[in-house]
N, C-alpha and C positions, 0 to 999 in steps of 0.2 A: 744291122736286125730289122725286121719289119714291127709293125705296130703291134698285133697280133703277139707274137713271140714278147717283143716288150711288156705288154699289159699282162703276161702269165708269168714273168718273171718278177713284175712289181706286187702284184696278187700274191705270190710265195713269200717274199721279201718283208709284206708288210702284215702278212697273217697273224704275227702274234700281239699284235698292236693294238685292239679292240678289247675293251672289258672294263673291269673295274679298276678305278685309278683314285687315290686317296678318298674324297669323298665325294669325287664323281667319277666319271667315266672317260673312256677314249673311244673314238669311233673311227673310223677310215673307209675313203670312198677311193676305188681305183676304177676307171672305165675308161672304154674308148671315147673319141671325142675329138672331130676334128673342127669344134666351133669355135669361132675367135672369143666368144664372150663367154667364160665359162660360170658366169655367177647365177644363169637358170638352173643349172645342174648342182651347183653348190646348195642355193637355196631349197632346192627338192631334197638333197642330202642332209640338210638340218632337220626339214620338214621330217620326212624321214624316220629320223634319229629322236624323234620328239624331244628336239632342244627349243624348240621355237612353239609358241602358242598359249595359252590358259594352263591350270594345272599344276602349277610348279609350288611345292612347300617353300622354296627358295627364290630370291630375286623377284621380278614381274615380266609378265609376258608382254607388257609394254615397252621394255628395254630390248626386247628381241626387234631384228628386221621384219617387217610387213612384208617385205617382198623382193625379189632378185635386185633391182635399182638401188633398194636402202643397203642390201649387202653389199654392193660394189661401193658405194659410198663410205664405207666402214673401213673398206679394206685398200690398205696403202702397196703399191706395188714396190716389191723389194729386189735386190740384188740374190744371187743363189747363196753367197755366204751369209746374208742377215738371215735367208729364210733357214738355211742350216742350222746356225745357232740358235734360232726359236725353236725349231723341229727338236733337237740335242736337248736345249732345255727344259720344253715341255714335255718329254718322255723321260729325261734322267732324274728331274725332280717334281714333284705335285706344285701346283699352284698355289694352292693354300698355307702349306706350312712348310715347302721346301724339303721333304723330307724324299727319301727315295721314292722315285718314280716306276714307270714300267720296267726300264732297260739300266743297267748301270752306264756310266757316262762314255765309256770306250765303247760298248755295244751299240749305244744310241748314236754314236758317230760313226761306226760303221755302217749301220744300217741305212743311215742317211746318205753317206757317200755314195752307197750303191746305188741309192734312190736318185742322186742327181746324177750318176754315170748313167743309168739306165735311161732317165728322161731323155739326156745329150742337152747339145748346145741350142740355145734360141728358145730355151724353155722359159715362159713368163712366171714369175712368183708374186704371189700376195700374203699379205698377212694383217690381222687386225690387232697386232701386238709386239711390244720389242720386250716382252714379260715384266716390264715395270710398270706399264699403265696400256690400256687396251680399251678398243671402241667395243662395247658386247653385240656380241653376234649370236646368243643365248638369252634364255630366261634365268641361268646360273648365275651366281654371283660373281664367279670370275671364268675366262674362255680363253681359249688362244686357239685359232684356225690358220692353217696355212694352205693355200690353193697352188697347184703348180699345173701348169698346161704348157704341153710339148710333145713334139714325136708322136701324135697320135693319141695321145693319153690324157688323162685329166688325173688329178689324184688330189685329193684334200685329207686332213687329218685335224682333227677337233679335238681338243680337251677340254672339257668343263668342270670345275673342282668348286667346292662350299666351304666356307668357315666357319 
């Protein structure tokens, strides 16, 4: 499968994810990318989602990364099993109160197994959290970000929540 078809399938698969989430929101980025460094595009994604910078009634702007290099420093590379666990956890339960999230756990597992399969072998994964502790990537009180780069595609999923 070429990267254009992979991109279309991933967009379709993740289309239902963005929107209200607990006391916050979920955002997704799915785009074509052959860049070895996914962090400039991921930082632009955070900027476009308006989760960094000033103007938040929650958290502080100063806790958010100020550039792509700072975002990179807050993210740890993980294997696909760890990334899948974070993706499933952050979409099946809200971050703040651990109530039902966007998907029931079975649906979350299914969606992210398909995501992993579509991205293919050799995909690199990064996250800022293990869902117990995190390095802030937004001005929100709690956030979880997973970035995947592989097969000519960049995928980022961000959950931000407030308590």
